[in-house]
PQR file of N, CA, C, O and H, with PARSE charges and radii, in Angstrom:
ATOM      1  N   MET A   1      13.818 -40.882  30.261 -0.4000 1.5000
ATOM      2  CA  MET A   1      12.750 -41.379  29.617 -0.0000 2.0000
ATOM      3  C   MET A   1      11.927 -40.055  29.066  0.5500 1.7000
ATOM      4  O   MET A   1      11.862 -39.043  29.764 -0.5500 1.4000
ATOM      5  N   ILE A   2      11.235 -40.140  27.625 -0.4000 1.5000
ATOM      6  CA  ILE A   2      10.334 -39.141  27.111 -0.0000 2.0000
ATOM      7  C   ILE A   2       9.058 -39.416  27.839  0.5500 1.7000
ATOM      8  O   ILE A   2       8.564 -40.543  27.872 -0.5500 1.4000
ATOM      9  H   ILE A   2      11.287 -40.961  27.058  0.4000 1.0000
ATOM     10  N   ASN A   3       8.537 -38.386  28.415 -0.4000 1.5000
ATOM     11  CA  ASN A   3       6.993 -38.587  28.963 -0.0000 2.0000
ATOM     12  C   ASN A   3       6.210 -37.870  27.845  0.5500 1.7000
ATOM     13  O   ASN A   3       6.809 -37.615  26.800 -0.5500 1.4000
ATOM     14  H   ASN A   3       8.938 -37.470  28.388  0.4000 1.0000
ATOM     15  N   LEU A   4       4.864 -37.514  27.993 -0.4000 1.5000
ATOM     16  CA  LEU A   4       3.916 -37.260  26.964 -0.0000 2.0000
ATOM     17  C   LEU A   4       3.999 -35.768  26.982  0.5500 1.7000
ATOM     18  O   LEU A   4       3.947 -35.229  25.876 -0.5500 1.4000
ATOM     19  H   LEU A   4       4.378 -37.722  28.842  0.4000 1.0000
ATOM     20  N   ASP A   5       4.111 -35.045  27.970 -0.4000 1.5000
ATOM     21  CA  ASP A   5       4.440 -33.501  27.679 -0.0000 2.0000
ATOM     22  C   ASP A   5       5.501 -33.150  26.970  0.5500 1.7000
ATOM     23  O   ASP A   5       5.414 -32.144  26.266 -0.5500 1.4000
ATOM     24  H   ASP A   5       4.153 -35.482  28.868  0.4000 1.0000
ATOM     25  N   LEU A   6       6.494 -33.766  27.001 -0.4000 1.5000
ATOM     26  CA  LEU A   6       7.788 -33.663  26.218 -0.0000 2.0000
ATOM     27  C   LEU A   6       7.451 -33.876  24.599  0.5500 1.7000
ATOM     28  O   LEU A   6       7.858 -33.110  23.726 -0.5500 1.4000
ATOM     29  H   LEU A   6       6.565 -34.584  27.572  0.4000 1.0000
ATOM     30  N   ILE A   7       6.740 -34.903  24.390 -0.4000 1.5000
ATOM     31  CA  ILE A   7       6.236 -35.219  22.973 -0.0000 2.0000
ATOM     32  C   ILE A   7       5.332 -34.246  22.552  0.5500 1.7000
ATOM     33  O   ILE A   7       5.244 -33.968  21.356 -0.5500 1.4000
ATOM     34  H   ILE A   7       6.409 -35.525  25.099  0.4000 1.0000
ATOM     35  N   GLN A   8       4.648 -33.696  23.402 -0.4000 1.5000
ATOM     36  CA  GLN A   8       3.415 -32.828  22.652 -0.0000 2.0000
ATOM     37  C   GLN A   8       3.975 -31.676  22.610  0.5500 1.7000
ATOM     38  O   GLN A   8       3.492 -30.922  21.765 -0.5500 1.4000
ATOM     39  H   GLN A   8       4.720 -33.922  24.373  0.4000 1.0000
ATOM     40  N   ILE A   9       5.122 -31.129  23.436 -0.4000 1.5000
ATOM     41  CA  ILE A   9       5.809 -29.721  23.042 -0.0000 2.0000
ATOM     42  C   ILE A   9       6.643 -29.892  21.413  0.5500 1.7000
ATOM     43  O   ILE A   9       6.640 -29.024  20.540 -0.5500 1.4000
ATOM     44  H   ILE A   9       5.514 -31.742  24.122  0.4000 1.0000
ATOM     45  N   ILE A  10       7.148 -30.907  21.347 -0.4000 1.5000
ATOM     46  CA  ILE A  10       7.996 -31.386  20.168 -0.0000 2.0000
ATOM     47  C   ILE A  10       7.054 -31.291  18.796  0.5500 1.7000
ATOM     48  O   ILE A  10       7.308 -30.759  17.715 -0.5500 1.4000
ATOM     49  H   ILE A  10       7.150 -31.612  22.056  0.4000 1.0000
ATOM     50  N   ILE A  11       5.889 -31.998  19.242 -0.4000 1.5000
ATOM     51  CA  ILE A  11       4.973 -31.932  17.895 -0.0000 2.0000
ATOM     52  C   ILE A  11       4.139 -30.634  17.606  0.5500 1.7000
ATOM     53  O   ILE A  11       3.772 -30.303  16.478 -0.5500 1.4000
ATOM     54  H   ILE A  11       5.683 -32.430  20.120  0.4000 1.0000
ATOM     55  N   GLN A  12       3.827 -29.783  19.017 -0.4000 1.5000
ATOM     56  CA  GLN A  12       3.461 -28.133  18.935 -0.0000 2.0000
ATOM     57  C   GLN A  12       4.505 -27.721  18.194  0.5500 1.7000
ATOM     58  O   GLN A  12       4.220 -27.392  17.043 -0.5500 1.4000
ATOM     59  H   GLN A  12       4.125 -30.051  19.933  0.4000 1.0000
ATOM     60  N   GLY A  13       5.842 -27.629  18.581 -0.4000 1.5000
ATOM     61  CA  GLY A  13       6.796 -26.767  17.717 -0.0000 2.0000
ATOM     62  C   GLY A  13       6.992 -27.097  16.197  0.5500 1.7000
ATOM     63  O   GLY A  13       7.134 -26.240  15.325 -0.5500 1.4000
ATOM     64  H   GLY A  13       6.073 -27.896  19.517  0.4000 1.0000
ATOM     65  N   GLY A  14       6.981 -28.712  15.956 -0.4000 1.5000
ATOM     66  CA  GLY A  14       6.925 -28.769  14.680 -0.0000 2.0000
ATOM     67  C   GLY A  14       5.888 -28.167  13.986  0.5500 1.7000
ATOM     68  O   GLY A  14       6.195 -27.727  12.878 -0.5500 1.4000
ATOM     69  H   GLY A  14       6.866 -29.409  16.664  0.4000 1.0000
ATOM     70  N   ALA A  15       4.839 -28.044  14.317 -0.4000 1.5000
ATOM     71  CA  ALA A  15       3.368 -27.768  13.806 -0.0000 2.0000
ATOM     72  C   ALA A  15       3.559 -26.067  13.482  0.5500 1.7000
ATOM     73  O   ALA A  15       3.039 -25.480  12.533 -0.5500 1.4000
ATOM     74  H   ALA A  15       4.589 -28.401  15.217  0.4000 1.0000
ATOM     75  N   VAL A  16       4.374 -25.503  14.450 -0.4000 1.5000
ATOM     76  CA  VAL A  16       4.522 -24.014  14.667 -0.0000 2.0000
ATOM     77  C   VAL A  16       5.429 -23.742  13.686  0.5500 1.7000
ATOM     78  O   VAL A  16       5.165 -22.850  12.880 -0.5500 1.4000
ATOM     79  H   VAL A  16       4.796 -25.980  15.221  0.4000 1.0000
ATOM     80  N   GLY A  17       6.593 -24.437  13.598 -0.4000 1.5000
ATOM     81  CA  GLY A  17       7.719 -24.441  12.638 -0.0000 2.0000
ATOM     82  C   GLY A  17       7.148 -24.628  10.936  0.5500 1.7000
ATOM     83  O   GLY A  17       7.508 -23.893  10.016 -0.5500 1.4000
ATOM     84  H   GLY A  17       6.808 -25.161  14.253  0.4000 1.0000
ATOM     85  N   LEU A  18       6.320 -25.628  10.827 -0.4000 1.5000
ATOM     86  CA  LEU A  18       5.320 -25.873   9.533 -0.0000 2.0000
ATOM     87  C   LEU A  18       4.836 -24.700   8.965  0.5500 1.7000
ATOM     88  O   LEU A  18       5.140 -24.227   7.869 -0.5500 1.4000
ATOM     89  H   LEU A  18       6.028 -26.225  11.575  0.4000 1.0000
ATOM     90  N   LEU A  19       3.878 -24.166   9.983 -0.4000 1.5000
ATOM     91  CA  LEU A  19       3.026 -23.106   9.663 -0.0000 2.0000
ATOM     92  C   LEU A  19       3.637 -21.721   9.569  0.5500 1.7000
ATOM     93  O   LEU A  19       2.965 -20.838   9.037 -0.5500 1.4000
ATOM     94  H   LEU A  19       3.631 -24.550  10.873  0.4000 1.0000
ATOM     95  N   LEU A  20       4.974 -21.420  10.082 -0.4000 1.5000
ATOM     96  CA  LEU A  20       5.809 -20.439  10.012 -0.0000 2.0000
ATOM     97  C   LEU A  20       6.504 -20.514   8.161  0.5500 1.7000
ATOM     98  O   LEU A  20       6.782 -19.580   7.408 -0.5500 1.4000
ATOM     99  H   LEU A  20       5.520 -22.137  10.514  0.4000 1.0000
ATOM    100  N   ALA A  21       6.588 -21.889   7.956 -0.4000 1.5000
ATOM    101  CA  ALA A  21       7.300 -21.900   7.066 -0.0000 2.0000
ATOM    102  C   ALA A  21       6.547 -21.704   5.631  0.5500 1.7000
ATOM    103  O   ALA A  21       6.861 -21.057   4.631 -0.5500 1.4000
ATOM    104  H   ALA A  21       6.363 -22.648   8.567  0.4000 1.0000
ATOM    105  N   PHE A  22       5.287 -22.630   5.977 -0.4000 1.5000
ATOM    106  CA  PHE A  22       4.108 -22.528   4.958 -0.0000 2.0000
ATOM    107  C   PHE A  22       3.610 -20.867   4.745  0.5500 1.7000
ATOM    108  O   PHE A  22       3.175 -20.406   3.690 -0.5500 1.4000
ATOM    109  H   PHE A  22       5.032 -23.156   6.789  0.4000 1.0000
ATOM    110  N   GLY A  23       3.776 -20.199   5.890 -0.4000 1.5000
ATOM    111  CA  GLY A  23       3.259 -18.791   5.563 -0.0000 2.0000
ATOM    112  C   GLY A  23       4.137 -17.984   5.081  0.5500 1.7000
ATOM    113  O   GLY A  23       3.715 -16.943   4.575 -0.5500 1.4000
ATOM    114  H   GLY A  23       4.129 -20.573   6.747  0.4000 1.0000
ATOM    115  N   TYR A  24       5.434 -18.215   5.104 -0.4000 1.5000
ATOM    116  CA  TYR A  24       6.403 -17.661   4.456 -0.0000 2.0000
ATOM    117  C   TYR A  24       6.605 -17.825   3.011  0.5500 1.7000
ATOM    118  O   TYR A  24       7.004 -16.907   2.295 -0.5500 1.4000
ATOM    119  H   TYR A  24       5.776 -19.060   5.514  0.4000 1.0000
ATOM    120  N   LEU A  25       6.338 -18.948   2.611 -0.4000 1.5000
ATOM    121  CA  LEU A  25       6.423 -19.553   1.314 -0.0000 2.0000
ATOM    122  C   LEU A  25       5.167 -18.806   0.504  0.5500 1.7000
ATOM    123  O   LEU A  25       5.294 -18.263  -0.594 -0.5500 1.4000
ATOM    124  H   LEU A  25       6.014 -19.693   3.192  0.4000 1.0000
ATOM    125  N   GLY A  26       3.913 -18.892   1.281 -0.4000 1.5000
ATOM    126  CA  GLY A  26       2.807 -18.517   0.369 -0.0000 2.0000
ATOM    127  C   GLY A  26       3.018 -16.803   0.566  0.5500 1.7000
ATOM    128  O   GLY A  26       2.266 -16.152  -0.160 -0.5500 1.4000
ATOM    129  H   GLY A  26       3.810 -19.334   2.172  0.4000 1.0000
ATOM    130  N   TYR A  27       3.767 -16.143   1.285 -0.4000 1.5000
ATOM    131  CA  TYR A  27       3.757 -14.668   1.221 -0.0000 2.0000
ATOM    132  C   TYR A  27       4.961 -14.670   0.101  0.5500 1.7000
ATOM    133  O   TYR A  27       4.782 -13.856  -0.806 -0.5500 1.4000
ATOM    134  H   TYR A  27       4.378 -16.672   1.874  0.4000 1.0000
ATOM    135  N   ARG A  28       5.804 -15.225   0.047 -0.4000 1.5000
ATOM    136  CA  ARG A  28       6.558 -15.239  -1.477 -0.0000 2.0000
ATOM    137  C   ARG A  28       6.129 -15.594  -2.467  0.5500 1.7000
ATOM    138  O   ARG A  28       6.467 -15.045  -3.516 -0.5500 1.4000
ATOM    139  H   ARG A  28       5.949 -15.886   0.783  0.4000 1.0000
ATOM    140  N   LEU A  29       5.393 -16.457  -2.443 -0.4000 1.5000
ATOM    141  CA  LEU A  29       4.508 -16.745  -3.831 -0.0000 2.0000
ATOM    142  C   LEU A  29       3.801 -15.588  -4.110  0.5500 1.7000
ATOM    143  O   LEU A  29       4.112 -14.925  -5.100 -0.5500 1.4000
ATOM    144  H   LEU A  29       5.118 -16.903  -1.591  0.4000 1.0000
ATOM    145  N   ALA A  30       2.573 -15.127  -3.124 -0.4000 1.5000
ATOM    146  CA  ALA A  30       2.046 -14.060  -3.667 -0.0000 2.0000
ATOM    147  C   ALA A  30       2.601 -12.839  -3.970  0.5500 1.7000
ATOM    148  O   ALA A  30       2.025 -12.024  -4.691 -0.5500 1.4000
ATOM    149  H   ALA A  30       2.321 -15.665  -2.320  0.4000 1.0000
ATOM    150  N   ASN A  31       3.781 -12.636  -3.423 -0.4000 1.5000
ATOM    151  CA  ASN A  31       4.624 -11.329  -3.733 -0.0000 2.0000
ATOM    152  C   ASN A  31       5.107 -11.565  -5.230  0.5500 1.7000
ATOM    153  O   ASN A  31       4.987 -10.698  -6.096 -0.5500 1.4000
ATOM    154  H   ASN A  31       4.249 -13.298  -2.837  0.4000 1.0000
ATOM    155  N   ARG A  32       5.467 -12.377  -5.375 -0.4000 1.5000
ATOM    156  CA  ARG A  32       6.078 -12.751  -7.157 -0.0000 2.0000
ATOM    157  C   ARG A  32       4.734 -12.895  -7.852  0.5500 1.7000
ATOM    158  O   ARG A  32       4.779 -12.292  -8.924 -0.5500 1.4000
ATOM    159  H   ARG A  32       5.564 -13.081  -4.671  0.4000 1.0000
ATOM    160  N   LEU A  33       3.731 -13.384  -7.672 -0.4000 1.5000
ATOM    161  CA  LEU A  33       2.416 -13.141  -8.175 -0.0000 2.0000
ATOM    162  C   LEU A  33       1.983 -11.836  -8.842  0.5500 1.7000
ATOM    163  O   LEU A  33       1.773 -11.539 -10.018 -0.5500 1.4000
ATOM    164  H   LEU A  33       3.694 -13.874  -6.801  0.4000 1.0000
ATOM    165  N   MET A  34       1.913 -11.065  -7.536 -0.4000 1.5000
ATOM    166  CA  MET A  34       1.782  -9.413  -7.937 -0.0000 2.0000
ATOM    167  C   MET A  34       2.569  -8.794  -8.790  0.5500 1.7000
ATOM    168  O   MET A  34       2.136  -8.124  -9.729 -0.5500 1.4000
ATOM    169  H   MET A  34       2.084 -11.306  -6.581  0.4000 1.0000
ATOM    170  N   VAL A  35       4.067  -9.007  -8.473 -0.4000 1.5000
ATOM    171  CA  VAL A  35       5.082  -8.532  -9.302 -0.0000 2.0000
ATOM    172  C   VAL A  35       5.075  -8.994 -10.634  0.5500 1.7000
ATOM    173  O   VAL A  35       5.403  -8.232 -11.543 -0.5500 1.4000
ATOM    174  H   VAL A  35       4.418  -9.551  -7.711  0.4000 1.0000
ATOM    175  N   PHE A  36       4.672 -10.388 -10.890 -0.4000 1.5000
ATOM    176  CA  PHE A  36       4.352 -10.631 -12.774 -0.0000 2.0000
ATOM    177  C   PHE A  36       3.145 -10.390 -13.150  0.5500 1.7000
ATOM    178  O   PHE A  36       2.994 -10.433 -14.371 -0.5500 1.4000
ATOM    179  H   PHE A  36       4.406 -11.008 -10.151  0.4000 1.0000
ATOM    180  N   GLY A  37       1.735 -10.023 -12.205 -0.4000 1.5000
ATOM    181  CA  GLY A  37       0.733  -9.506 -12.824 -0.0000 2.0000
ATOM    182  C   GLY A  37       1.221  -8.045 -13.218  0.5500 1.7000
ATOM    183  O   GLY A  37       1.049  -7.651 -14.372 -0.5500 1.4000
ATOM    184  H   GLY A  37       1.858  -9.988 -11.213  0.4000 1.0000
ATOM    185  N   PHE A  38       1.852  -7.212 -12.231 -0.4000 1.5000
ATOM    186  CA  PHE A  38       2.129  -5.815 -12.544 -0.0000 2.0000
ATOM    187  C   PHE A  38       2.837  -5.582 -13.865  0.5500 1.7000
ATOM    188  O   PHE A  38       2.641  -4.652 -14.647 -0.5500 1.4000
ATOM    189  H   PHE A  38       1.992  -7.531 -11.293  0.4000 1.0000
ATOM    190  N   ALA A  39       3.759  -6.665 -13.988 -0.4000 1.5000
ATOM    191  CA  ALA A  39       4.834  -6.527 -15.200 -0.0000 2.0000
ATOM    192  C   ALA A  39       3.630  -6.967 -16.259  0.5500 1.7000
ATOM    193  O   ALA A  39       3.556  -6.218 -17.234 -0.5500 1.4000
ATOM    194  H   ALA A  39       3.918  -7.420 -13.353  0.4000 1.0000
ATOM    195  N   LEU A  40       2.760  -7.964 -16.227 -0.4000 1.5000
ATOM    196  CA  LEU A  40       2.132  -8.013 -17.512 -0.0000 2.0000
ATOM    197  C   LEU A  40       1.090  -6.990 -17.914  0.5500 1.7000
ATOM    198  O   LEU A  40       0.815  -6.680 -19.073 -0.5500 1.4000
ATOM    199  H   LEU A  40       2.821  -8.572 -15.435  0.4000 1.0000
ATOM    200  N   ILE A  41       0.495  -6.463 -16.706 -0.4000 1.5000
ATOM    201  CA  ILE A  41      -0.749  -5.346 -17.001 -0.0000 2.0000
ATOM    202  C   ILE A  41       0.140  -3.937 -17.545  0.5500 1.7000
ATOM    203  O   ILE A  41      -0.278  -3.186 -18.426 -0.5500 1.4000
ATOM    204  H   ILE A  41       0.719  -6.715 -15.765  0.4000 1.0000
ATOM    205  N   THR A  42       1.391  -3.774 -16.848 -0.4000 1.5000
ATOM    206  CA  THR A  42       2.383  -2.845 -17.298 -0.0000 2.0000
ATOM    207  C   THR A  42       2.536  -2.751 -19.153  0.5500 1.7000
ATOM    208  O   THR A  42       2.341  -1.818 -19.932 -0.5500 1.4000
ATOM    209  H   THR A  42       1.731  -4.384 -16.133  0.4000 1.0000
ATOM    210  N   ASN A  43       2.972  -4.177 -19.360 -0.4000 1.5000
ATOM    211  CA  ASN A  43       3.047  -4.471 -20.703 -0.0000 2.0000
ATOM    212  C   ASN A  43       2.093  -4.078 -21.700  0.5500 1.7000
ATOM    213  O   ASN A  43       2.271  -3.314 -22.649 -0.5500 1.4000
ATOM    214  H   ASN A  43       3.130  -4.934 -18.727  0.4000 1.0000
ATOM    215  N   HIS A  44       0.851  -4.821 -21.295 -0.4000 1.5000
ATOM    216  CA  HIS A  44      -0.214  -4.660 -22.054 -0.0000 2.0000
ATOM    217  C   HIS A  44      -0.597  -3.315 -21.981  0.5500 1.7000
ATOM    218  O   HIS A  44      -0.925  -2.990 -23.122 -0.5500 1.4000
ATOM    219  H   HIS A  44       0.706  -5.441 -20.524  0.4000 1.0000
ATOM    220  N   LEU A  45      -0.727  -2.318 -21.172 -0.4000 1.5000
ATOM    221  CA  LEU A  45      -1.069  -1.037 -21.262 -0.0000 2.0000
ATOM    222  C   LEU A  45       0.039  -0.220 -22.193  0.5500 1.7000
ATOM    223  O   LEU A  45      -0.343   0.585 -23.043 -0.5500 1.4000
ATOM    224  H   LEU A  45      -0.461  -2.582 -20.245  0.4000 1.0000
ATOM    225  N   SER A  46       1.360  -0.481 -21.972 -0.4000 1.5000
ATOM    226  CA  SER A  46       2.044   0.312 -22.924 -0.0000 2.0000
ATOM    227  C   SER A  46       1.908  -0.400 -24.302  0.5500 1.7000
ATOM    228  O   SER A  46       2.335   0.305 -25.217 -0.5500 1.4000
ATOM    229  H   SER A  46       1.670  -1.134 -21.282  0.4000 1.0000
ATOM    230  N   GLY A  47       1.476  -1.486 -24.651 -0.4000 1.5000
ATOM    231  CA  GLY A  47       1.162  -1.917 -26.152 -0.0000 2.0000
ATOM    232  C   GLY A  47      -0.379  -1.100 -26.502  0.5500 1.7000
ATOM    233  O   GLY A  47      -0.556  -0.621 -27.622 -0.5500 1.4000
ATOM    234  H   GLY A  47       1.129  -2.059 -23.908  0.4000 1.0000
ATOM    235  N   LEU A  48      -1.278  -1.021 -25.594 -0.4000 1.5000
ATOM    236  CA  LEU A  48      -2.311  -0.284 -25.838 -0.0000 2.0000
ATOM    237  C   LEU A  48      -2.043   0.969 -26.251  0.5500 1.7000
ATOM    238  O   LEU A  48      -2.601   1.548 -27.183 -0.5500 1.4000
ATOM    239  H   LEU A  48      -1.134  -1.410 -24.684  0.4000 1.0000
ATOM    240  N   ASN A  49      -1.146   1.410 -25.522 -0.4000 1.5000
ATOM    241  CA  ASN A  49      -0.729   3.231 -25.917 -0.0000 2.0000
ATOM    242  C   ASN A  49      -0.169   3.523 -26.870  0.5500 1.7000
ATOM    243  O   ASN A  49      -0.410   4.614 -27.387 -0.5500 1.4000
ATOM    244  H   ASN A  49      -0.693   0.940 -24.764  0.4000 1.0000
ATOM    245  N   LEU A  50       0.676   2.734 -27.372 -0.4000 1.5000
ATOM    246  CA  LEU A  50       1.429   2.617 -28.799 -0.0000 2.0000
ATOM    247  C   LEU A  50       0.291   2.283 -30.157  0.5500 1.7000
ATOM    248  O   LEU A  50       0.293   2.729 -31.305 -0.5500 1.4000
ATOM    249  H   LEU A  50       0.872   1.847 -26.952  0.4000 1.0000
ATOM    250  N   THR A  51      -0.464   1.497 -29.601 -0.4000 1.5000
ATOM    251  CA  THR A  51      -1.872   1.212 -30.748 -0.0000 2.0000
ATOM    252  C   THR A  51      -2.686   2.635 -31.036  0.5500 1.7000
ATOM    253  O   THR A  51      -3.022   3.176 -32.090 -0.5500 1.4000
ATOM    254  H   THR A  51      -0.466   1.135 -28.669  0.4000 1.0000
ATOM    255  N   LEU A  52      -2.827   2.941 -29.882 -0.4000 1.5000
ATOM    256  CA  LEU A  52      -3.847   4.359 -29.866 -0.0000 2.0000
ATOM    257  C   LEU A  52      -3.076   5.566 -30.444  0.5500 1.7000
ATOM    258  O   LEU A  52      -3.716   6.506 -30.917 -0.5500 1.4000
ATOM    259  H   LEU A  52      -2.554   2.502 -29.026  0.4000 1.0000
ATOM    260  N   THR A  53      -1.890   5.575 -30.426 -0.4000 1.5000
ATOM    261  CA  THR A  53      -1.247   6.414 -30.849 -0.0000 2.0000
ATOM    262  C   THR A  53      -1.101   6.125 -32.425  0.5500 1.7000
ATOM    263  O   THR A  53      -1.179   7.055 -33.228 -0.5500 1.4000
ATOM    264  H   THR A  53      -1.371   4.812 -30.042  0.4000 1.0000
ATOM    265  N   LYS A  54      -0.906   4.918 -32.796 -0.4000 1.5000
ATOM    266  CA  LYS A  54      -1.026   4.444 -34.220 -0.0000 2.0000
ATOM    267  C   LYS A  54      -2.344   4.911 -34.835  0.5500 1.7000
ATOM    268  O   LYS A  54      -2.367   5.496 -35.918 -0.5500 1.4000
ATOM    269  H   LYS A  54      -0.843   4.163 -32.144  0.4000 1.0000
ATOM    270  N   VAL A  55      -3.516   4.622 -34.075 -0.4000 1.5000
ATOM    271  CA  VAL A  55      -4.940   5.108 -34.782 -0.0000 2.0000
ATOM    272  C   VAL A  55      -5.110   6.595 -34.687  0.5500 1.7000
ATOM    273  O   VAL A  55      -5.908   7.127 -35.459 -0.5500 1.4000
ATOM    274  H   VAL A  55      -3.497   4.147 -33.195  0.4000 1.0000
ATOM    275  N   GLU A  56      -4.485   7.280 -33.874 -0.4000 1.5000
ATOM    276  CA  GLU A  56      -4.423   8.601 -33.855 -0.0000 2.0000
ATOM    277  C   GLU A  56      -3.958   9.120 -34.971  0.5500 1.7000
ATOM    278  O   GLU A  56      -4.668   9.844 -35.669 -0.5500 1.4000
ATOM    279  H   GLU A  56      -3.837   6.848 -33.247  0.4000 1.0000
ATOM    280  N   LYS A  57      -2.771   8.835 -35.267 -0.4000 1.5000
ATOM    281  CA  LYS A  57      -2.023   9.317 -36.755 -0.0000 2.0000
ATOM    282  C   LYS A  57      -3.021   8.897 -37.976  0.5500 1.7000
ATOM    283  O   LYS A  57      -3.278   9.691 -38.880 -0.5500 1.4000
ATOM    284  H   LYS A  57      -2.194   8.247 -34.699  0.4000 1.0000
ATOM    285  N   THR A  58      -3.649   7.364 -37.913 -0.4000 1.5000
ATOM    286  CA  THR A  58      -4.148   7.151 -38.770 -0.0000 2.0000
ATOM    287  C   THR A  58      -5.785   7.955 -39.034  0.5500 1.7000
ATOM    288  O   THR A  58      -6.407   7.829 -40.089 -0.5500 1.4000
ATOM    289  H   THR A  58      -3.440   6.719 -37.178  0.4000 1.0000
ATOM    290  N   LEU A  59      -6.135   8.533 -38.191 -0.4000 1.5000
ATOM    291  CA  LEU A  59      -7.342   9.092 -38.240 -0.0000 2.0000
ATOM    292  C   LEU A  59      -7.074  10.588 -38.375  0.5500 1.7000
ATOM    293  O   LEU A  59      -8.002  11.289 -38.779 -0.5500 1.4000
ATOM    294  H   LEU A  59      -5.630   8.635 -37.334  0.4000 1.0000
ATOM    295  N   THR A  60      -5.907  11.144 -38.081 -0.4000 1.5000
ATOM    296  CA  THR A  60      -5.248  12.338 -38.520 -0.0000 2.0000
ATOM    297  C   THR A  60      -5.399  12.282 -39.912  0.5500 1.7000
ATOM    298  O   THR A  60      -6.406  12.843 -40.343 -0.5500 1.4000
ATOM    299  H   THR A  60      -5.153  10.575 -37.753  0.4000 1.0000
ATOM    300  N   ARG A  61      -4.456  11.604 -40.943 -0.4000 1.5000
ATOM    301  CA  ARG A  61      -4.317  11.153 -42.079 -0.0000 2.0000
ATOM    302  C   ARG A  61      -6.007  11.300 -42.767  0.5500 1.7000
ATOM    303  O   ARG A  61      -6.357  12.197 -43.534 -0.5500 1.4000
ATOM    304  H   ARG A  61      -3.638  11.148 -40.593  0.4000 1.0000
ATOM    305  N   LEU A  62      -6.806  10.276 -42.303 -0.4000 1.5000
ATOM    306  CA  LEU A  62      -7.719   9.972 -42.802 -0.0000 2.0000
ATOM    307  C   LEU A  62      -8.762  11.370 -42.921  0.5500 1.7000
ATOM    308  O   LEU A  62      -9.577  11.498 -43.836 -0.5500 1.4000
ATOM    309  H   LEU A  62      -6.521   9.548 -41.680  0.4000 1.0000
ATOM    310  N   ASP A  63      -8.574  12.331 -41.865 -0.4000 1.5000
ATOM    311  CA  ASP A  63      -9.284  13.452 -41.820 -0.0000 2.0000
ATOM    312  C   ASP A  63      -8.656  14.355 -42.695  0.5500 1.7000
ATOM    313  O   ASP A  63      -9.396  15.136 -43.292 -0.5500 1.4000
ATOM    314  H   ASP A  63      -7.913  12.227 -41.123  0.4000 1.0000
ATOM    315  N   GLU A  64      -7.314  14.419 -42.917 -0.4000 1.5000
ATOM    316  CA  GLU A  64      -7.059  15.272 -43.893 -0.0000 2.0000
ATOM    317  C   GLU A  64      -7.195  14.838 -45.541  0.5500 1.7000
ATOM    318  O   GLU A  64      -7.089  15.700 -46.414 -0.5500 1.4000
ATOM    319  H   GLU A  64      -6.712  13.784 -42.431  0.4000 1.0000
ATOM    320  N   SER A  65      -7.425  13.503 -45.842 -0.4000 1.5000
ATOM    321  CA  SER A  65      -7.543  13.073 -46.941 -0.0000 2.0000
ATOM    322  C   SER A  65      -9.212  13.402 -47.410  0.5500 1.7000
ATOM    323  O   SER A  65      -9.608  13.631 -48.553 -0.5500 1.4000
ATOM    324  H   SER A  65      -7.511  12.803 -45.133  0.4000 1.0000
ATOM    325  N   ILE A  66     -10.025  13.345 -46.148 -0.4000 1.5000
ATOM    326  CA  ILE A  66     -11.286  13.669 -46.462 -0.0000 2.0000
ATOM    327  C   ILE A  66     -11.456  15.149 -46.741  0.5500 1.7000
ATOM    328  O   ILE A  66     -12.105  15.537 -47.713 -0.5500 1.4000
ATOM    329  H   ILE A  66      -9.703  13.159 -45.219  0.4000 1.0000
ATOM    330  N   ASP A  67     -10.902  15.932 -45.930 -0.4000 1.5000
ATOM    331  CA  ASP A  67     -10.907  17.585 -46.154 -0.0000 2.0000
ATOM    332  C   ASP A  67     -10.441  17.853 -47.597  0.5500 1.7000
ATOM    333  O   ASP A  67     -11.142  18.630 -48.245 -0.5500 1.4000
ATOM    334  H   ASP A  67     -10.375  15.617 -45.141  0.4000 1.0000
ATOM    335  N   ARG A  68      -9.386  17.335 -48.176 -0.4000 1.5000
ATOM    336  CA  ARG A  68      -8.879  17.437 -49.598 -0.0000 2.0000
ATOM    337  C   ARG A  68      -9.819  16.951 -50.461  0.5500 1.7000
ATOM    338  O   ARG A  68      -9.910  17.540 -51.538 -0.5500 1.4000
ATOM    339  H   ARG A  68      -8.816  16.704 -47.650  0.4000 1.0000
ATOM    340  N   LEU A  69     -10.676  15.852 -50.220 -0.4000 1.5000
ATOM    341  CA  LEU A  69     -11.613  15.396 -51.131 -0.0000 2.0000
ATOM    342  C   LEU A  69     -12.986  16.156 -51.378  0.5500 1.7000
ATOM    343  O   LEU A  69     -13.778  16.135 -52.320 -0.5500 1.4000
ATOM    344  H   LEU A  69     -10.602  15.373 -49.345  0.4000 1.0000
ATOM    345  N   VAL A  70     -12.958  16.886 -50.080 -0.4000 1.5000
ATOM    346  CA  VAL A  70     -14.229  17.886 -50.145 -0.0000 2.0000
ATOM    347  C   VAL A  70     -13.871  19.401 -50.626  0.5500 1.7000
ATOM    348  O   VAL A  70     -14.722  20.203 -51.010 -0.5500 1.4000
ATOM    349  H   VAL A  70     -12.314  16.903 -49.315  0.4000 1.0000
ATOM    350  N   ARG A  71     -12.923  19.578 -50.569 -0.4000 1.5000
ATOM    351  CA  ARG A  71     -12.215  20.616 -51.304 -0.0000 2.0000
ATOM    352  C   ARG A  71     -12.313  20.852 -53.111  0.5500 1.7000
ATOM    353  O   ARG A  71     -12.357  21.843 -53.841 -0.5500 1.4000
ATOM    354  H   ARG A  71     -12.232  18.926 -50.257  0.4000 1.0000
ATOM    355  N   LYS A  72     -12.318  19.413 -53.321 -0.4000 1.5000
ATOM    356  CA  LYS A  72     -11.934  19.424 -54.900 -0.0000 2.0000
ATOM    357  C   LYS A  72     -13.222  19.546 -55.572  0.5500 1.7000
ATOM    358  O   LYS A  72     -13.499  19.946 -56.703 -0.5500 1.4000
ATOM    359  H   LYS A  72     -12.282  18.608 -52.728  0.4000 1.0000
ATOM    360  N   LYS A  73     -14.060  19.043 -54.469 -0.4000 1.5000
ATOM    361  CA  LYS A  73     -15.542  19.047 -55.289 -0.0000 2.0000
ATOM    362  C   LYS A  73     -16.221  20.621 -55.331  0.5500 1.7000
ATOM    363  O   LYS A  73     -17.302  20.813 -55.889 -0.5500 1.4000
ATOM    364  H   LYS A  73     -13.836  18.718 -53.550  0.4000 1.0000
TER
END
């Protein structure tokens, strides 16, 4: 026959098991979100780096064009 103490132990064991399962799943989800966020930020920063390189080249050409126009006058 099952007494109340045994039922309490089974329920508490199930609660601890659920706590561990949800804790592990939460850890996995947080880890994946951090990896995804890191990849997103890295891609964004590399795109900004390429854009800044293009802007730098354009400003250099613009500076050279202005210098040529000033020398002509």
